[in-house]
N, C-alpha and C positions, 0 to 999 in steps of 0.2 A: 504494500500500500504506500502511495506517495504521501509523505507528510508535507502538505502544501499550506497549512494554515499559518502563514506568515502574516499577511494582511490582504483581505478581500473585502473592501468596503465599497459596494457598488449599487447599481440600480438596474432593474429589469426594463428592457425596452421591447414593447409589444410591436407586432408587425405594422399596426396602423400608426405607430409613433416614428417609423422610419420609412418614408415613402418617396422622398426627394433628397437631393444633395443638401438642401437647406435644413432638412431635419437633422443632419449630422452636426451642423454648427450649434443647433439648439441642445443636442445631447452633450456635446463637449462643454458648452457653457454651463449647463446645469451641474455637470460633474465638478467643474471648477468652483462654482458658487457654493456647493455643498460639501467640498473637500472629499470627494469620492475618487477612488483609484481604479474603478472597474466598471465596465459596461457589459451587461448580460443581454445580448441581442438575439431576438428570435430568428433563427435561421430555418426552422422547420416547424410548421404548425398547420393543423387542419388538412394534412396531405399536400401542402404547398410549401414552396421554398423561397428564400430571400434572393438567391443567386441562380443564374442559369446553370443547369446541370443535366446529366443524362437520365435522371431518375424521377423527378417530380416537376409538375408545372409551377410557375411562379405565383407568388402572392397576388391575389386580385387587387389588393390595395396599392400596389406599386404604381407610381406616376412618372417613372423615368426608365430609360434603357441603360442607365449607368450602373456600374457594379457598386452598390452602396456598402457592401461589407468591406470591399477593398478600400473605399474612400474613408470609411469609419476607422479602419485599422491604421491607415496612414495618418489621419488627423489625431487620433487618440495617442499614437506613438510619440507624437511631438510633445505631449504633456505627461508622458509616462503613465498613461491610463491603459489598463489591461482590457482586452476584448475577449469575452467568453461566448461560445456558441450555445444557444438555448434550443433544445429539441423537445417538442411535444410528441411523445412516443406513440401511444395508442389512441390518442384523441385525434380523429380523422376529419371531423367536420363539426360545425357549431349549429346553433339553433336558427337556421336560416335555409333558404332554398338551395338545392344542390347546384353545383357549377357545371351543368351539362355542356358537352361539346368541347371540353378542355383537356380531356384525357385524365380526369381526376379519378381516384380509386373508387369513389362512390358510384361512378358510372362503369368503370372497367372491371371492378372486382366487388360487386355487392355481396358475394358469398363470403368475403373475408370478415364480415362484421359479426359482433357478438350476438348471442341469442338468449332470451330470457327463459325462465323455468317452464313457461308454457309453450315454448317452441317458437316464439315470435322474434324475428330478427330485428335488431336495433335499427337498421337502415329502413325498415318498412314503417317505422313510426313517424307520424307527422310532427311538426314543430310544436303544435299544441299539446300533443301527447307527451313529448319529451318534457315540456314544462310541467304538466300534471304529475309526471313521475319523478320530477326533481332531477332529471338528467341534464348534464351540461351540453351534450351533443351526441355524436355518433362515434363509436369506438370499434377499432379493429381488434380481432382476437389475438392474444399473445401466442397462440398456437399456430399461427400462419407463418411457416418458415420463409416463404417467398417474400413476405412483407418485411419480416425482421432483417433478412439479408439485404433488402433494398435500402432500408434505413441505415444499416451498418455501412453499406457501400457509399451512401451519401455522406455519412460522417467522415469516412476515410477521404472522400473527395474534398471536403472542407479542410480536413487536417493537412492534406497534401498541397492545397492550393492557396491557403490563407494562414497568416500568422496569428492564429487564435491561441489563447493561453490554456484553454481547456473546454470541456463540454459540461453543460448542465441539462440533465434529462428530467422531463416533467411528464405527468400522466403515465408513470410507470406502474400501471395498475388497471384493474377492471373498473367499470363505472359503479359496480356494487356487486354484492354476492349473489344477487338474483339475476345477474346478467352474465352468466358464464357456462352456458349449456349448449354451445355450438358443437356440431358434429366433430370438429377438429379435436376437441378435448377427448372424446371417446375413442377416436381413431388412434390418438397418441397413447392412451392407456392400453388399448388392445395391442398396439404394435410393440410397445416396450415392456409392458407388464404381463402380456398374454392373458388379460382379464377382459371378458366381455360382460358389459353391464346387464345384458339380457339373459345371461346364463342362469338357469333356474337352480343350479347346484350351489351357487355362491353362499346362500344361508346355511346350507348343510356343511359347507367347508369352513364355516366360521369367518367368512370374508365380509367385512363391512365396507361395501362399495362406496358409500357416501364419504366415509372417512378417508379412503384412498383418493377419491376424487378431489377432496379439499386439499389434501397434502400435495397432490400432483400440480394443482393450479398454483399453489404457493411456490413450489419448486420450479415450475416452468418460468415464472417471471424472473427468478434468480438466474435461471439458465439463459434467458434472453440477455440479461445484463452481461453474463459471461461471454456470450457470442459477440455482443457489441464491443466490449472492452478488449477482446482478444486481438482486435486489429487497431486499437487506439493506444498510442503511447503517451498521450496527454492526460492530465488529471480529469476524472469523471466524477461529478457530484450528482445527486438525485434529489429532487423536491419530494417531500414526503408529508404524510399526515403526522401531526405532532405526537399523537397518542399511539405508541407502537402496538398496543393490544387491539385497538380499533382498526388501525391500518391493516393488521394481519387478518382479523376476522371478517371485516366488511369489504376489503378491497384486495385481499391476497397480497398485501404489500409488507413483507416481512423484512423491513429494512435493518433491524439490528443484526439479522443473519447475513444480509448483504455485506455489512461492514466486516463481520467475522470472516466471511469468504473472500473478501478483498475484491469483489466485483464492482464496488464503488469506493472512492477515496474519501468520501464523507457524505453527509446528508444536509439538506436544507429544510428543516421543519418550518412549515408555514404557520407562524404564530401571529395570526391576524386578530388583534383585539385592541380596543381603546382602553381597556382596564389595565392600568400599569401594574397593579398588584398581581393580577392574574398572569400577566406577562412574566413577571419575575418568578412566580410559582412554577410556571411551565419551563422556564430557563433552568431553574434549580433541578427539576426532574430530568432534564436532558443533557446537562453540561458534562456528563461523563462520556458522552459520545463525541465523535469528531463532527461538530455542527457548524454551519453558517446560517444562523437564524434569518428568516425572512420576515420583514416588518411591513405591515399593511399601512403605508402612509396615506392611502386613499381614504382611510377611515377618519382622519383628523382634519379639522378645519384649518389648522395652521401647523407649522413645524414644531411647535413647543411639545406637543404630545409624543411624536415619534422620536424626538431628540431625547426625551426622558427615557424612552425604552433603550436607546443607545447607551445612555449613562448606566442603566441596569446591566447591560452586557459587559461594560468595562468594569463595573463593580465585581462581576464574577469572572474576570480575566478572560473574557471572550472578545477578541479584537476584530472579528469578521462579522459582516452582516450584509444583507441585500435588501434594498428598498423596492416595494412594489406600489406603483411603477412610475415611469418618467413623468408623465403628464400630471401627476399629483404632487410633484415637487414645487 
């Protein structure tokens, strides 16, 4: 594991916050104004990419043909500001109409998307249904090897062509425990464990299929991280739910185990709260892990609140943090 926690005091830049060359000047200026030394820029989200590449279509928000990642790295370097590549892993589209006719995976590979416990595929749900269910959007199954390799190859492309300092993975999870019943899961279990869920002999053999199924889903996400990190020599961090028990049981996100396995170099617990006391309580619970806490600056009316949370981090000898996000500074 790379011991990288020297100083990473940065800000997340969402795809709609970097659309033209003028956006880059704003990003740099806000970093300087707030004494930040890092920019975490979204290079892959919703099945789209910030830069031209052989794997995914470009962000629909882009308003220029220029290479904004290259320009950002050049300008940031002049001020000793790090640039990290932010990848939304399994979150493939948001609560809006699909981008038909652009070669997007929602159109080319609808079979890749997760399935709920009733057999309904996530991609078949309307935006209204997503909202009723409390889902952020449309998710690809972690069991789709072709997709995982595609994202890995895109990350290698970024690593080889741009001087980024590392990768930050987000949405390294299922949308919820009731959305993990796609055929890919059962094909995987049958292929590697030789267990068929429809085998009537399982109860007589003392095999608890549901328990096996849950364990395999948790292990698979760790395996995906291993696949991604196997070709990446830069540091890799993962955004995670702050409560490790809930992360594991609800989203199959066993991040303490990821740290032990070395498939990530640290985690970014999303501690988004305006309650300073609650923030400190959560920091105390997590500070034994290699963390870079994420602070929800969008929750505050002014900088006083989130700067109080930074003071709490320093009180507990945590020098790194990330602010979410740029437009809220």
